[in-house]
C-alpha positions in Angstrom: -16.6 -2.7 -30.6 -19.2 -0.6 -32.3 -17.9 2.4 -30.4 -14.4 1.8 -31.6 -15.7 1.7 -35.2 -17.5 5.0 -34.6 -14.3 6.7 -33.2 -12.2 5.3 -36.0 -14.7 6.7 -38.5 -14.6 10.2 -36.8 -10.8 10.2 -36.9 -10.8 9.0 -40.5 -13.2 11.8 -41.5 -10.9 14.4 -39.8 -7.9 12.9 -41.6 -9.7 13.2 -45.0 -10.7 16.8 -44.3 -7.1 17.7 -43.4 -5.6 16.0 -46.5 -8.1 16.6 -49.3 -8.0 20.2 -50.8 -11.7 20.9 -50.5 -11.8 24.5 -51.8 -9.1 24.2 -54.5 -10.0 25.1 -58.2 -8.4 24.2 -61.5 -7.2 27.0 -63.9 -10.6 26.8 -65.6 -12.4 27.5 -62.2 -13.6 23.9 -61.9 -13.9 22.4 -58.4 -13.7 18.8 -59.8 -16.1 17.6 -57.1 -16.1 14.0 -58.5 -12.3 13.7 -58.2 -12.4 15.3 -54.7 -15.2 13.0 -53.6 -13.2 9.9 -54.8 -10.1 11.3 -53.1 -11.9 12.0 -49.9 -13.5 8.5 -49.9 -10.2 6.8 -50.5 -8.4 8.7 -47.7 -11.4 8.1 -45.4 -11.4 4.3 -46.1 -7.6 4.1 -45.7 -7.5 6.1 -42.5 -10.5 4.2 -41.1 -8.6 0.9 -41.6 -5.3 2.3 -40.2 -7.0 3.9 -37.1 -9.1 0.8 -36.6 -6.0 -1.5 -36.7 -4.0 0.9 -34.4 -6.9 0.8 -31.8 -7.4 -2.9 -32.1 -3.8 -4.1 -32.0 -2.3 -1.6 -29.5 -5.3 -1.4 -27.2 -4.5 2.2 -26.7 -7.2 4.5 -25.3 -9.2 6.1 -28.1 -8.9 9.8 -27.2 -7.7 12.4 -29.7 -4.8 13.3 -27.4 -3.4 9.8 -28.0 -3.0 10.5 -31.8 -2.2 14.2 -31.9 1.1 13.5 -33.8 -0.9 11.9 -36.7 -3.1 15.0 -36.9 0.0 17.3 -37.0 1.5 15.3 -39.9 -1.8 15.2 -41.8 -2.3 19.0 -41.3 1.1 19.7 -42.7 0.5 17.4 -45.7 -2.9 18.9 -46.3 -1.6 22.5 -46.3 0.8 21.6 -49.1 -2.1 20.5 -51.3 -4.4 23.4 -50.5 -4.3 27.1 -51.1 -5.8 30.4 -49.7 -7.9 30.3 -46.6 -8.0 26.5 -46.5 -4.2 26.4 -46.4 -4.1 28.9 -43.6 -6.6 27.0 -41.5 -4.7 23.8 -42.0 -1.4 25.5 -41.1 -3.1 26.8 -37.9 -4.1 23.2 -37.1 -0.4 22.2 -37.6 0.8 25.0 -35.4 -1.8 24.1 -32.7 -0.4 20.6 -32.8 3.1 21.9 -32.3 1.9 24.0 -29.3 0.1 21.0 -27.9 3.3 18.9 -28.3 5.2 21.6 -26.3 2.5 21.4 -23.6 2.9 17.6 -23.5 6.6 17.9 -23.1 6.3 20.5 -20.4 3.6 18.7 -18.5 5.9 16.8 -16.1 7.3 20.2 -14.9 4.0 21.9 -14.8 2.0 19.3 -12.9 4.6 18.1 -10.4 2.8 19.8 -7.5 -0.5 18.3 -8.6 1.1 14.9 -8.7 2.3 15.4 -5.1 -1.1 16.6 -4.0 -2.8 13.5 -5.5 -0.4 11.2 -3.6 -0.3 12.9 -0.2 -0.4 10.5 2.7 -1.3 10.7 6.4 1.8 10.6 8.6 2.4 8.4 11.6 5.4 7.2 13.6 5.2 3.4 13.7 3.0 0.5 12.8 0.8 -1.2 15.3 2.5 -4.1 17.1 1.9 -7.4 15.2 -0.4 -9.9 16.9 1.8 -13.0 17.4 -1.3 -15.3 17.4 -1.6 -14.5 13.7 0.6 -15.8 10.9 1.9 -13.2 8.4 1.4 -13.7 4.7 5.1 -14.6 4.3 5.3 -17.2 1.6 7.3 -15.5 -1.2 5.7 -15.5 -4.7 8.8 -17.1 -6.3 8.5 -20.1 -4.0 4.7 -20.3 -4.5 5.2 -20.2 -8.2 7.7 -23.0 -8.1 5.3 -25.2 -6.2 2.5 -24.5 -8.7 4.7 -25.4 -11.6 5.5 -28.8 -10.0 1.8 -29.4 -9.6 1.0 -28.5 -13.2 0.3 -32.1 -14.1 -3.1 -31.6 -12.5 -4.1 -29.5 -15.6 -5.9 -31.4 -18.4 -4.0 -31.2 -21.8 -1.0 -29.8 -19.9 0.9 -29.1 -23.1 -1.6 -26.5 -24.2 -1.0 -24.2 -21.2 1.4 -22.5 -18.9 1.2 -20.7 -15.6 0.1 -17.1 -15.5 0.9 -14.3 -13.2 0.5 -14.7 -9.4 -1.9 -12.5 -7.4 -2.2 -12.6 -3.6 -5.7 -12.2 -2.1 -8.0 -13.2 0.6 -10.5 -16.0 -0.2 -12.9 -17.2 2.5 -10.8 -15.5 5.1 -7.6 -17.3 4.0 -4.6 -15.6 2.4 -3.8 -17.3 -0.8 -1.9 -16.9 -4.1 -4.0 -17.3 -7.3 -2.5 -17.9 -10.7 -4.5 -18.5 -13.9 -3.7 -21.3 -16.4 -2.8 -19.5 -19.6 -2.4 -20.6 -23.2 1.1 -21.4 -24.5 0.6 -19.8 -28.0 -2.0 -18.9 -30.6 -2.5 -22.4 -31.9 -3.0 -23.8 -28.5 -5.6 -21.1 -27.9 -7.3 -21.8 -31.2 -7.6 -25.5 -30.3 -8.3 -25.2 -26.6 -10.6 -22.1 -26.8 -11.0 -21.8 -23.0 -8.6 -21.9 -20.1 -9.5 -24.8 -17.7 -9.1 -22.9 -14.5 -6.5 -21.6 -12.0 -4.1 -22.6 -9.2 -4.5 -21.7 -5.6 -1.9 -22.1 -2.7 -1.7 -20.7 0.8 0.3 -17.5 1.3 0.9 -18.3 5.0 1.7 -22.0 5.1 4.8 -22.9 3.2 4.1 -26.6 3.5 0.6 -26.4 1.8 0.3 -27.9 -1.6 -1.2 -26.0 -4.6 -4.7 -26.9 -5.6 -5.9 -26.7 -9.2 -9.4 -25.3 -9.4 -11.5 -26.2 -12.4 -13.3 -23.2 -13.7 -13.4 -22.6 -17.5 -12.4 -19.1 -18.5 -13.1 -17.9 -22.0 -11.4 -14.5 -21.5 -7.7 -14.5 -20.5 -4.5 -12.5 -20.8 -3.1 -15.1 -23.2 -6.2 -15.4 -25.4 -6.3 -13.8 -28.8 -8.6 -11.6 -30.8 -11.7 -10.5 -28.9 -11.1 -13.1 -26.2 -8.0 -11.4 -25.0 -9.2 -9.9 -21.7 -7.3 -6.6 -22.1 -8.7 -6.0 -25.6 -12.2 -7.1 -24.4 -12.0 -4.4 -21.7 -10.8 -1.8 -24.2 -13.4 -2.5 -26.8 -16.1 -2.0 -24.1 -14.4 1.0 -22.6 -12.7 2.8 -25.6 -11.9 6.1 -23.9 -11.0 4.9 -20.4 -7.5 5.5 -19.1 -6.1 2.2 -17.7 -3.0 1.7 -15.6 -1.3 -1.6 -14.7 -1.9 -5.1 -15.8 -5.1 -7.0 -15.6 -5.4 -9.1 -12.4 -7.3 -12.3 -11.6 -9.5 -12.1 -8.5 -11.8 -14.9 -7.3 -14.8 -14.5 -5.1 -15.5 -16.7 -2.0 -17.3 -19.2 -4.2 -14.2 -19.6 -6.4 -15.6 -17.8 -9.4 -12.8 -16.0 -11.4 -13.0 -12.4 -12.5 -10.4 -10.2 -14.3 -10.1 -6.6 -13.1 -8.1 -3.6 -14.2 -7.7 -0.2 -12.6 -8.9 2.9 -14.5 -8.5 6.6 -13.7 -7.5 9.9 -15.2 -4.3 11.7 -16.2 -3.1 14.5 -13.9 -2.8 16.6 -17.0 -1.8 16.3 -20.7 -1.6 12.5 -20.7 0.9 12.6 -17.9 0.5 11.3 -14.4 -2.3 9.0 -13.1 -4.9 9.1 -10.4 -7.0 5.9 -9.9 -10.8 6.2 -9.9 -12.2 2.6 -10.2 -12.0 -0.7 -11.8 -13.4 -2.5 -14.8 -14.4 -6.1 -14.0 -15.0 -9.0 -16.4 -16.5 -12.4 -15.7 -13.8 -14.7 -17.0 -16.3 -17.3 -18.2 -19.3 -15.3 -19.5 -17.7 -12.0 -20.4 -20.2 -10.0 -18.4 -18.5 -6.6 -17.8 -19.1 -4.0 -15.1 -17.5 -0.7 -14.1 -17.2 0.3 -10.4 -15.9 3.5 -8.8 -13.4 2.7 -6.0 -16.0 3.3 -3.3 -18.4 0.7 -4.8 -15.9 -2.1 -5.6 -17.3 -5.5 -4.5 -16.1 -6.8 -1.1 -14.2 -9.8 -2.5 -11.9 -7.6 -4.6 -8.7 -7.0 -2.6 -6.5 -5.2 -5.2 -8.8 -2.6 -6.7 -5.9 -0.2 -7.1 -3.1 -1.8 -9.2 0.4 -2.1 -7.8 1.6 -0.1 -10.8 -0.7 2.8 -9.8 0.5 2.7 -6.2 4.1 2.6 -7.3 3.5 5.8 -9.3 1.9 7.4 -6.2 4.9 6.5 -4.1 7.2 8.1 -6.6 5.1 11.3 -6.7 5.1 11.4 -2.9 8.8 11.0 -2.5 10.0 12.9 -5.6 7.8 16.0 -5.9 7.7 17.1 -2.2 9.1 20.6 -3.3 8.1 20.6 -6.9 9.8 19.6 -10.1 13.1 21.7 -10.1 14.0 20.4 -6.6 14.3 16.9 -8.2 17.2 18.3 -10.3 18.7 21.0 -8.0 19.2 20.5 -4.3 16.9 17.4 -3.9 15.8 18.6 -0.5 13.6 16.1 1.4 13.5 13.8 -1.6 13.0 10.1 -0.7 13.1 7.3 -3.2 10.7 4.3 -3.0 12.4 0.9 -2.9 12.5 -1.4 -5.9 12.5 -4.6 -3.8 8.8 -5.1 -3.9 7.2 -8.3 -5.3 4.7 -6.5 -7.6 5.7 -3.4 -9.5 8.2 -2.4 -6.7 5.5 -2.8 -3.9 4.7 -5.8 -1.7 1.1 -6.7 -0.8 0.5 -7.3 3.0 -2.6 -7.8 5.1 -3.5 -6.2 8.4 -5.2 -7.8 11.3 -8.6 -7.1 9.8 -7.7 -8.9 6.5 -7.5 -5.7 4.5 -4.7 -5.6 1.8 -2.1 -2.9 1.7 0.9 -2.3 -0.5 4.1 -1.9 1.4 7.1 0.3 0.3 10.1 1.6 2.1 11.8 4.8 1.2 15.6 5.6 1.1 17.8 8.5 0.3 18.7 9.5 -3.3 22.3 9.6 -2.2 24.3 6.7 -3.5 25.7 4.1 -1.1 23.2 4.9 1.7 21.1 1.9 2.9 19.3 3.6 5.8 15.5 3.9 5.5 13.9 7.3 5.6 10.4 5.9 6.2 7.9 3.5 4.8 4.4 3.5 3.5 1.3 1.4 3.5 -1.4 2.1 0.8 -4.8 0.6 1.0 -5.3 -1.6 -2.0 -9.0 -0.9 -2.3 -9.1 2.8 -1.7 -5.6 4.0 -2.7 -5.3 6.0 0.5 -1.7 5.8 1.9 -0.1 6.3 5.3 3.6 7.3 5.6 5.5 6.1 8.7 8.5 8.1 9.7 9.8 5.5 12.2 11.6 6.4 15.4 13.7 9.5 14.5 16.2 8.6 17.3 17.2 5.4 15.5 18.5 4.7 12.0 16.6 2.0 10.3 18.2 0.0 7.5 16.1 -0.3 4.3 14.9 -3.4 2.5 18.1 -3.6 0.4 20.1 -3.6 3.6 18.0 -6.4 5.1 18.6 -8.5 2.0 22.3 -7.9 2.3 22.3 -9.0 5.9 20.6 -12.2 4.8 23.1 -12.7 2.0 26.1 -12.4 4.3 24.5 -14.7 6.8 24.2 -17.5 4.2 27.0 -16.6 1.9 28.5 -20.2 2.0 25.2 -21.8 1.1 24.4 -19.1 -1.5 20.9 -18.6 -0.1 19.3 -15.2 -0.6 16.4 -13.3 0.8 13.1 -12.5 -0.9 10.1 -10.3 -0.2 11.4 -8.3 2.8 8.5 -6.9 4.9 8.7 -4.5 7.8 6.7 -5.4 10.9 6.4 -4.1 14.4 7.4 -7.2 16.4 7.1 -6.7 20.2 7.7 -2.9 19.8 10.7 -3.4 17.6 10.7 -2.3 13.9 11.9 -5.6 12.3 12.4 -7.1 8.8 10.9 -10.5 8.1 12.7 -12.0 5.2 11.9 -15.5 3.7 15.2 -17.2 2.7 15.4 -19.1 -0.6 18.1 -21.4 -2.0 19.5 -21.1 -5.4 16.7 -23.2 -6.9 14.0 -20.9 -5.4 12.9 -23.3 -2.6 12.1 -21.9 0.8 14.6 -22.8 3.5 13.7 -20.7 6.5 12.7 -17.3 7.7 15.0 -14.6 9.0 14.0 -11.8 11.4 16.3 -8.9 11.9 15.9 -5.7 13.8 15.8 -2.6 11.5 17.6 -0.5 14.1 20.0 -3.2 15.5 21.1 -5.6 12.7 23.0 -7.7 15.3 19.6 -8.7 16.7 18.5 -11.5 14.4 17.1 -15.0 14.4 16.1 -17.7 12.0 13.3 -20.2 12.1 11.7 -22.9 10.0 8.4 -21.0 10.1 7.5 -17.3 10.8 5.9 -18.2 14.1 9.0 -20.2 15.2 11.2 -17.3 14.2 8.9 -15.0 16.2 9.2 -17.1 19.4 13.0 -17.0 19.1 12.9 -13.3 18.3 10.9 -12.6 21.5 13.4 -14.5 23.5 16.4 -12.6 22.0 14.6 -9.2 22.6 13.7 -10.1 26.2 17.4 -10.9 27.1 18.8 -7.9 25.2 16.2 -5.4 26.5 15.9 -4.1 23.0 12.1 -3.9 23.0 10.0 -2.0 25.6 7.0 -4.2 24.7 8.9 -7.4 25.5 10.9 -6.2 28.5 8.0 -4.6 30.2 9.2 -1.1 30.5 6.1 0.3 28.9 2.5 -0.4 29.7 3.0 -4.1 30.5 3.8 -5.1 34.1 5.9 -7.8 35.7 4.1 -10.5 37.7 5.3 -13.4 39.8 3.6 -16.8 40.0 4.3 -20.3 41.2 3.2 -23.7 39.9 4.1 -27.1 38.7 5.6 -27.8 35.2 3.2 -29.8 33.1 5.0 -29.8 29.8 8.5 -28.6 28.7 10.1 -28.1 25.3 13.8 -27.2 24.7 15.2 -25.8 21.5 18.8 -24.8 20.7 19.3 -21.2 19.6 22.9 -20.4 18.9 25.0 -20.6 22.1 21.8 -20.8 24.3 18.7 -22.9 24.6 15.1 -21.6 24.5 13.0 -23.3 27.1 9.2 -23.3 26.6 7.1 -24.7 29.4 3.4 -25.1 30.5 2.4 -24.6 34.2 -0.6 -26.2 35.9 -2.2 -22.8 35.9 -2.7 -23.2 32.1 -0.2 -20.4 31.0 2.7 -20.9 28.7 6.1 -19.3 29.3 9.4 -19.0 27.4 12.9 -18.3 28.8 16.4 -18.4 27.4 19.3 -20.1 29.3 21.1 -16.8 28.9 18.5 -15.3 31.3 18.2 -18.4 33.5 21.1 -20.8 33.0 19.5 -23.5 35.2 16.4 -23.6 33.0 18.3 -26.2 30.9 17.6 -28.7 33.7 13.9 -28.0 33.8 11.6 -31.0 33.6 8.0 -32.0 34.1 6.7 -32.0 37.7 9.3 -29.4 38.8 7.9 -26.7 41.1 8.9 -23.2 40.0 8.6 -19.5 40.8 8.3 -17.4 37.7 8.7 -13.7 37.2 7.3 -12.8 33.8 5.9 -10.0 31.7 2.1 -9.9 31.8 1.0 -9.6 28.2 -1.4 -11.0 25.7 1.3 -13.2 24.1 0.8 -16.9 23.9 4.2 -17.5 25.4 4.8 -15.1 28.3 8.5 -13.9 28.4 10.2 -14.9 31.6 12.5 -12.4 33.4 13.5 -14.7 36.3 13.1 -18.4 37.0 13.6 -20.3 40.3 13.3 -24.1 40.3 12.8 -25.9 43.6 15.8 -28.1 44.4 18.1 -26.2 42.1 20.2 -23.6 43.8 22.3 -21.2 41.8 25.9 -20.4 43.0 26.1 -17.0 44.7 
C-alpha cells in the first residue's frame, strides 16, 4: 500500500505543477510565492486524495498511461492560468496528450499483426484417440453448482454466506470442481471476518456428493477493504497488468490459494500477453509472484480463461491483419461462445494436464460447420489448432447443442458444455443433457461429421460403449471397424457372464468368455446374439484392440443356426 501512496503522491505533484502558474508575476513584478505555495499545496493534497481513491476503489493498474486523459485536462487548465514559456510548455503537454490519445485509438489497427504473432498455434489434424478406460471430466458446472447449493447447509452460519465461482482443477489426481464460500454483503463480512472454507465435488462422477472443506480464508473476492483479494493483489503489485478474474486453487493438502494472471499489453494499453501469476495464501495473505515457467505444480489454470479467449480471437481474427477483418474477411474464423468459462471450456488430457477447448466457425451468418478447434495449455498458454479431416464437414458446438435440443424437444431438455473428443477415430461431441431445473439427465454423443450417428447413456462410459457398438455396425470409424492398424482375430470359448441392454431398435450384448476377455456386439450385427446365455460355446470374430470391450464383427453360437 505504501507504493500506492508514493505513486499517488507523484501523480499529485505532476497535477500541481500542471495547474499552478509557477512563473507568473503580478503587475508589480511580485511572484507571490506564499500564495503559490498554498495553491500548490492545496492542489497537491486534493489530487493526492483523488488519485488515491481512484487507485483504491477501481483497483486499476497505477501506470501513467492509465490516467493520461487527466493529465491532458490538467495541462489545458494550467495553460489558461499561465503565460509565456510556461504556458507554451503546458500546451505542448496537452498536445502530446492528444497525440497519445490518437495512438491509443489507432493501436488496434497498428498492432493486429503483433496480436496474431503472440497467439500463433501449432497446427495438427486431429486429437489423439480417447482412452476409453478413462472417464472424461464431463459433469457440467451448472449441475455441479446446483448440487453445491443443495449442500450449503453444511456451512456454519449459513445466512452469512453464498456460493462463489466454480473452478475445475486436479486435486490428488482427481478432477474436481472447487467453489469458495463467499460473504453475502458488507455487514456479513464485517461480522464474519473470515470465510469458513470451500466446496469440492467430482467433475467426473455425476452421482458424487459435494463436500464442504473447512479452511478459513481471510482474503476472498467478496471481502471488503484490504481483505478483498483483488485489491490485496493490486496494492502489492501496483503496476502489474492483470487479465481475468481471480481464481481459487487448492493444493493436494487442501490448502486454498487465490491466483490471478498478469502480463503485458501488446502496445498502447491494447492487447494482452500472459507472463505469470500472482498467488495469495487465502488464510495468511502471504503473496508470491511466479513467471509461467515457474508456477507451482498444483496450479492447473495459470493462464486465465479470459486471456486464452483473447488469444483465440487474435488467432482467428487477425490472420491477415486488421483491414481484412473489415474488407474481405479472408480465412477469418470466429471462436465459439459456448464455453463454460469466458467462452472456453477446461478439459484434461490423459496425463492430467488442463487445456482450454474452443471450436472455431465461419463469420458467415447461418453457418454451423466447424472450421477447426484449439486446445491451449492452461499452465503455459501454448495452443494447438486442429484442422480436422478436410474431407468431412464437422458441425460446431452450437450445431451439437441444436441436435440435442431437437432430440429432447418434448422434454425441454438442453445440452450444456459440449466438448469434442476423438472417440474410436471419430471426431465426436460429448454433450451433458440437463433438464429445465439444471439437473443432469444423461449424456449424448454425436458424430461431428455424421449427426445421424448418435447415442445417449446414463454415464459417459455407458454412452461410449453404445457409441462403439453403433460405429462398429455402421463402419463409420476406422479405429472401431479395424480397417486401420488394428487386425481382426477369431477365438472360441464358453460364455461366463452376459449382459443385454436395449439400444433403440436393437440390443447391445456384452459378454465375458472363459479366456478372460470381454466382448460387445449389437443384434444388428448378429441377430441371434439376443439368445446368448451363460455356458454357451461361441466362435467370435473381433477387432483386436486395447478396448475393455472388444467389438465383435461376427458371432456364431453352438446349437443356434442362422437361416441361409
